C-alpha positions in Angstrom: -17.3 3.5 -7.8 -14.8 5.6 -5.9 -15.4 3.4 -2.8 -14.0 0.4 -4.8 -10.9 2.2 -6.2 -7.6 1.7 -4.3 -6.3 4.7 -2.4 -2.7 4.7 -3.7 -1.5 6.2 -7.0 0.6 3.1 -7.7 -2.4 0.8 -7.3 -4.6 3.0 -9.4 -2.0 3.2 -12.2 -1.5 -0.6 -12.2 -5.3 -1.1 -12.2 -5.7 1.2 -15.2 -3.0 -0.7 -17.2 -4.4 -4.1 -16.3 -8.1 -3.2 -17.1 -6.9 -1.7 -20.5 -5.0 -4.9 -21.2 -8.0 -7.1 -20.3 -10.3 -5.1 -22.5 -7.8 -5.3 -25.4 -7.6 -9.1 -24.9 -11.4 -9.5 -24.8 -11.8 -7.5 -28.0 -9.1 -9.5 -29.7 -10.6 -12.8 -28.6 -14.1 -11.7 -29.8 -12.7 -10.7 -33.2 -10.8 -14.0 -33.4 -13.9 -16.1 -32.6 -16.2 -14.1 -34.9 -13.7 -14.4 -37.8 -13.6 -18.2 -37.5 -17.2 -19.3 -37.2 -16.6 -22.9 -38.4 -13.8 -23.6 -36.0 -10.7 -25.7 -36.9 -10.9 -27.6 -40.2 -10.7 -31.0 -38.5 -14.1 -30.3 -36.8 -15.9 -30.0 -40.2 -16.6 -33.4 -41.7 -16.8 -31.9 -45.3 -13.4 -30.3 -44.9 -12.0 -33.5 -43.3 -13.1 -35.7 -46.2 -11.7 -33.3 -48.8 -8.4 -33.1 -46.9 -8.0 -36.8 -46.5 -8.8 -37.3 -50.2 -6.1 -34.9 -51.2 -3.5 -36.5 -48.9 -4.3 -40.0 -50.2 -4.0 -38.9 -53.8 -0.8 -37.1 -53.2 0.9 -40.0 -51.3 -0.5 -42.5 -53.8 1.3 -40.6 -56.6 4.5 -40.4 -54.7 7.2 -43.1 -55.1 7.6 -45.4 -52.2 11.1 -44.2 -51.3 9.8 -40.5 -51.0 6.6 -41.3 -49.1 8.1 -41.1 -45.5 9.4 -37.6 -46.2 6.1 -36.4 -47.8 4.0 -37.8 -44.9 6.2 -36.1 -42.3 5.7 -32.8 -44.1 1.9 -33.3 -44.2 1.5 -34.5 -40.6 0.5 -31.7 -38.1 -1.1 -31.5 -34.6 -4.6 -31.0 -36.0 -4.7 -34.1 -38.3 -2.0 -36.7 -37.6 -0.9 -38.7 -40.7 1.3 -41.9 -40.7 2.2 -44.3 -43.5 2.5 -48.1 -42.9 3.1 -51.1 -45.2 1.2 -53.6 -43.1 -2.6 -53.9 -42.9 -3.8 -52.4 -39.6 -5.0 -54.8 -36.9 -8.2 -53.2 -35.8 -10.1 -53.6 -32.5 -13.5 -55.2 -33.0 -16.2 -52.5 -33.6 -19.9 -52.4 -34.3 -21.1 -51.1 -37.6 -23.3 -48.0 -37.7 -24.8 -45.6 -40.2 -22.2 -42.8 -39.5 -19.4 -45.2 -40.1 -20.9 -46.3 -43.5 -21.6 -42.7 -44.5 -18.0 -41.7 -43.9 -16.6 -44.6 -45.9 -19.0 -44.0 -48.8 -18.1 -40.3 -49.0 -14.4 -41.0 -49.0 -14.7 -43.6 -51.7 -16.8 -41.2 -53.8 -14.3 -38.4 -53.4 -11.4 -40.8 -54.3 -13.4 -42.1 -57.3 -12.8 -45.7 -56.3 -15.9 -47.5 -54.9 -13.9 -50.5 -54.0 -11.1 -48.7 -52.1 -10.6 -50.2 -48.7 -11.5 -47.6 -46.0 -11.4 -48.8 -42.4 -12.7 -46.9 -39.4 -11.8 -47.8 -35.8 -13.1 -46.4 -32.5 -10.5 -46.9 -29.8 -11.9 -47.1 -26.3 -9.9 -47.3 -23.1 -12.2 -49.8 -21.5 -12.1 -53.6 -21.9 -15.1 -53.6 -24.3 -15.6 -52.0 -27.6 -17.5 -48.7 -27.5 -21.0 -48.0 -28.7 -21.8 -47.2 -32.3 -20.5 -43.9 -33.6 -22.8 -41.0 -32.4 -25.2 -39.8 -34.9 -25.2 -36.3 -36.3 -26.9 -34.9 -39.4 -27.4 -37.6 -42.0 -24.7 -36.3 -44.3 -22.3 -35.0 -41.6 -20.8 -38.0 -39.6 -19.0 -36.8 -36.4 -15.2 -37.1 -36.1 -14.0 -37.6 -32.6 -10.5 -38.0 -31.0 -11.2 -41.8 -30.4 -11.5 -42.5 -34.2 -8.7 -43.8 -36.4 -9.2 -43.8 -40.2 -7.2 -46.1 -42.5 -7.2 -45.8 -46.3 -5.5 -48.4 -48.6 -3.1 -47.1 -51.3 -2.7 -48.6 -54.7 0.4 -50.6 -53.8 -1.2 -52.2 -50.7 0.3 -49.8 -48.1 -1.9 -47.8 -45.8 -2.3 -44.2 -44.6 -3.5 -43.8 -41.1 -5.4 -40.6 -39.9 -6.0 -39.6 -36.3 -7.8 -36.5 -35.1 -5.8 -33.9 -33.0 -9.1 -32.9 -31.3 -7.7 -33.4 -27.7 -5.1 -30.8 -28.5 -7.0 -28.4 -30.8 -10.6 -29.0 -29.9 -12.1 -29.1 -26.4 -9.0 -27.5 -24.8 -8.5 -24.7 -27.3 -10.5 -22.1 -25.5 -9.0 -23.2 -22.1 -5.5 -22.8 -23.5 -6.4 -19.4 -24.9 -7.8 -18.4 -21.5 -4.7 -19.6 -19.7 -2.4 -17.8 -22.0 -4.5 -14.6 -21.6 -4.5 -15.0 -17.8 -0.7 -15.5 -17.8 -0.1 -12.5 -20.0 -2.4 -10.4 -17.7 -0.6 -11.7 -14.6 2.8 -10.8 -16.0 1.6 -7.4 -17.2 0.0 -6.8 -13.8 3.2 -7.5 -11.9 5.2 -5.3 -14.2 2.6 -2.6 -13.9 2.7 -2.6 -10.1 6.5 -2.6 -10.1 6.5 0.4 -12.6 3.8 2.3 -10.8 5.6 1.9 -7.5 8.8 3.1 -9.1 7.0 6.2 -10.3 5.2 6.9 -7.0 8.1 6.1 -4.7 9.3 9.8 -4.8 5.8 10.9 -3.8 6.0 8.6 -0.7 9.4 10.1 0.2 7.9 13.6 -0.3 5.0 12.9 2.0 7.4 11.4 4.6 9.7 14.5 4.4 6.7 16.8 4.9 5.6 14.8 8.0 9.1 15.0 9.4 9.3 18.7 8.8 6.3 19.2 11.2 8.2 17.2 13.9 11.8 18.0 13.3 12.8 21.3 11.8 16.4 20.1 11.4 15.5 17.1 9.2 17.8 16.4 6.3 16.8 17.8 2.9 14.9 15.5 0.6 17.0 14.0 -2.2 15.9 15.2 -5.6 14.9 12.1 -7.6 12.2 10.9 -9.9 10.5 12.5 -12.8 11.1 16.1 -13.7 7.9 17.4 -12.1 8.7 15.6 -8.8 12.2 16.9 -8.8 10.9 20.4 -9.2 8.4 19.9 -6.3 11.2 18.4 -4.2 13.5 21.3 -4.9 10.8 23.8 -3.9 10.1 21.8 -0.7 13.8 21.8 0.3 13.9 25.6 -0.3 10.8 26.1 1.9 12.3 23.9 4.6 15.5 26.0 4.6 13.5 29.2 4.8 11.4 28.0 7.7 14.6 26.9 9.5 16.2 30.3 9.1 13.0 32.0 10.1 12.6 30.1 13.3 16.3 30.4 14.1 16.2 34.2 13.5 13.1 34.7 15.7 14.5 32.5 18.5 17.8 34.4 18.4 15.9 37.8 18.4 13.8 36.7 21.4 16.8 35.6 23.4 18.7 38.8 22.5 15.7 41.0 23.6 15.2 39.1 26.8 18.9 39.3 27.6 19.2 43.0 26.9 16.2 43.8 29.1 18.1 42.6 32.2 20.3 45.8 32.2 17.4 48.3 32.5 15.6 46.1 35.0 18.7 46.2 37.2 18.8 50.0 37.0 15.0 50.1 37.8 15.6 47.9 40.8 18.3 50.2 42.2 16.1 53.2 41.8 13.2 51.5 43.5 15.4 51.0 46.5 15.6 54.8 46.8 11.9 55.3 46.9 10.8 56.6 50.4 7.3 55.3 50.3 7.5 51.7 51.6 4.2 50.7 50.0 5.1 52.1 46.6 8.5 50.5 46.9 7.0 47.1 47.6 4.7 47.4 44.5 7.5 48.5 42.2 9.8 45.7 43.4 6.9 43.1 42.9 6.4 44.3 39.3 10.1 44.1 38.7 10.3 40.6 40.1 7.5 39.5 37.8 9.2 41.0 34.8 12.4 39.3 35.7 10.7 36.0 36.1 9.1 36.4 32.6 12.5 37.3 31.1 14.1 34.3 32.8 11.4 32.0 31.5 11.7 33.4 28.0 15.5 32.9 28.0 15.1 29.3 29.2 12.5 28.7 26.4 14.8 30.1 23.8 17.8 28.2 25.1 15.9 24.9 25.1 14.8 25.6 21.5 18.3 26.3 20.3 19.9 23.3 22.0 18.4 20.8 19.4 18.8 17.9 21.8 19.2 14.6 19.9 16.4 12.0 20.0 16.8 8.5 21.4 15.0 5.7 23.2 13.4 6.9 26.4 11.5 5.0 29.1 8.5 7.2 29.4 7.0 5.2 32.3 10.3 5.6 34.3 10.3 9.4 33.5 6.8 9.9 34.8 7.4 7.8 37.9 10.5 9.9 38.7 8.6 13.1 38.3 5.8 11.9 40.6 8.3 10.8 43.2 10.1 14.2 43.1 6.9 16.0 43.8 6.0 13.6 46.5 9.3 14.2 48.2 8.5 17.9 48.1 5.3 17.3 50.0 3.0 17.6 46.9 0.3 15.1 45.8 1.3 13.2 42.7 0.5 9.6 41.8 1.4 7.4 38.8 -0.7 4.6 37.2 0.4 2.5 34.2 3.0 0.0 33.0 6.4 -0.3 34.6 8.2 0.3 31.3 7.2 2.0 28.0 9.9 3.1 25.5 9.4 5.9 23.0 11.8 7.8 20.7 12.1 11.2 22.2 14.4 14.0 23.6 14.6 13.1 27.3 15.4 16.6 28.7 12.7 18.4 26.6 10.0 15.8 27.4 10.8 15.9 31.1 10.3 19.7 31.1 7.0 19.3 29.2 5.5 16.8 31.7 7.0 18.7 34.6 5.1 21.9 33.4 1.8 20.0 33.0 2.1 18.3 36.4 3.1 21.6 38.2 0.2 23.3 36.5 -2.2 20.6 37.8 -0.7 20.9 41.3 -0.8 24.7 41.4 -4.5 24.9 40.3 -5.9 21.5 41.4 -4.0 20.8 44.6 -2.4 17.6 43.1 -2.2 15.4 40.0 -2.9 11.8 39.0 -0.8 10.6 36.1 -2.0 7.6 34.0 0.0 6.1 31.1 -1.6 3.8 28.5 -0.1 2.1 25.5 -2.1 2.1 22.3 -1.5 1.0 18.7 1.2 3.1 17.3 1.2 5.7 20.2 1.1 6.2 24.0 -1.4 8.3 25.9 -0.7 10.1 29.1 -3.5 11.6 31.1 -2.9 14.1 33.9 -5.9 14.8 36.1 -6.5 17.3 38.8 -9.4 18.4 41.1 -9.2 22.1 40.3 -12.0 24.4 38.8 -11.3 23.4 35.2 -11.1 25.8 32.2 -14.0 27.3 30.3 -14.4 25.7 26.8 -13.8 29.0 25.0 -10.4 29.4 26.9 -8.9 25.9 26.4 -6.9 26.9 23.3 -6.1 30.4 24.4 -4.2 29.1 27.5 -1.6 27.6 25.1 -0.6 31.0 23.8 2.6 32.4 25.3 2.2 34.6 28.4 -1.6 34.1 28.4 -3.1 33.4 31.9 -6.6 33.0 33.1 -5.7 35.0 36.2 -5.8 38.6 35.1 -3.7 39.7 38.1 -0.6 38.1 36.7 0.7 37.5 40.2 3.7 35.2 40.0 2.4 33.5 43.1 -0.8 32.3 41.4 0.6 30.5 38.4 3.9 31.8 36.9 4.2 33.9 33.8 2.1 31.9 31.3 4.7 29.9 29.4 4.2 26.5 30.9 1.4 25.2 28.7 2.9 26.8 25.6 6.3 25.2 26.2 4.7 21.8 26.9 2.7 21.8 23.7 5.6 23.1 21.6 7.8 20.3 22.9 5.2 17.5 22.5 4.3 18.7 19.0 8.0 18.7 18.2 7.8 14.9 18.9 4.9 14.4 16.5 2.3 14.3 19.3 -0.1 16.8 20.8 -1.5 18.2 24.1 -5.3 18.8 24.7 -7.3 19.9 27.7 -10.8 18.9 28.7 -12.9 19.2 31.9 -13.7 16.0 33.6 -17.3 15.0 34.4 -16.3 14.4 38.0 -14.8 17.9 38.2 -11.3 19.1 37.5 -9.2 19.3 34.4 -7.6 16.6 32.3 -4.5 17.2 30.2 -4.0 14.5 27.6 -0.7 14.0 25.9 -0.3 11.6 22.9 3.1 10.6 21.5 4.1 8.3 18.7 5.9 5.1 19.6 
């Protein structure tokens, strides 16, 4: 059954209310029908005869000047009653056993075997209708086409007509329509109320998603029921603590990197005083590599602290520009994809991320081929090279800061190991991701996905 349930809390809450309402209505309808096995009185010929007899006796005993008021009080939608002074002009009709039985039973109840009782069947067609349909011998059927006229003692007449079209065949239909209307109104109110209750949950989920993309997102407003307000308050405190934690670590990293420059400078001066040329060369090479690592770390910390604002960015134009820059420098870089593709991003940070990925492909694969594709809700950028690829068990490790596959850590063979880490950090900060995979044709493919 879980497969058929809606996913959202609002829909499930509304469905629960509506199902409960429908079950309540069905039970009420069942009790109503079981409690009234005979149906409305007008459908029972015995009750009809007794009722007509009582009305005739009452009106017959009422003075003529009061009869209109009495008849109006008796008249109802189930059995229509009118009083008239003229003899009714009836449509020609055929005699039949049910007609005779009804007349005889009325005269017997009235105690007047000579009382005039006229029965008319009105048809909408040009010819009189067939004889009255037969039922049980002592139970003539009363239909909405029948009109009954009973003479009073003073020569006036009482006319009776069945309200069956209003209270008979359409009674259950009207009941069903009323129930459907009530269920519809309750369903709309339930959906509205459920959405009002679950709206803070949707905002809470959106804030959690933004926190993973933008650490500087605004705190979530505390609204909704008490439990949701408490959860929102805890979420805002967690967001603030995470922001302070990241800021403190970034500031500490920048401070350490900056302070290391002074001892490096002293070491470089002392290395110049070394008499052994080979030893001097090795010491200066190590110092240069350490300085490159510190420079890269400072650049990473500065970029993280800048908090560049986001805005519309033509990603296709950015990628083409990066490829052209590398082509002008004599490197192999080609672009394939649409001329324009706009995303919401930080232009400087994203340029650095793609530059790192492309430079990595050129350094290890001799060149790069960049392909941009637009998909539903996101864009995909694939950067291919013809290098040796990366072993499967190393593809996640290479994203760690300062991790390099080349154990020599020579700056001439691939930098200090911050390029891929920086690229993934920037892309994930935009709500996307960077993955690596070896191509079947050989070489490595770096895939970048970004939301549109």
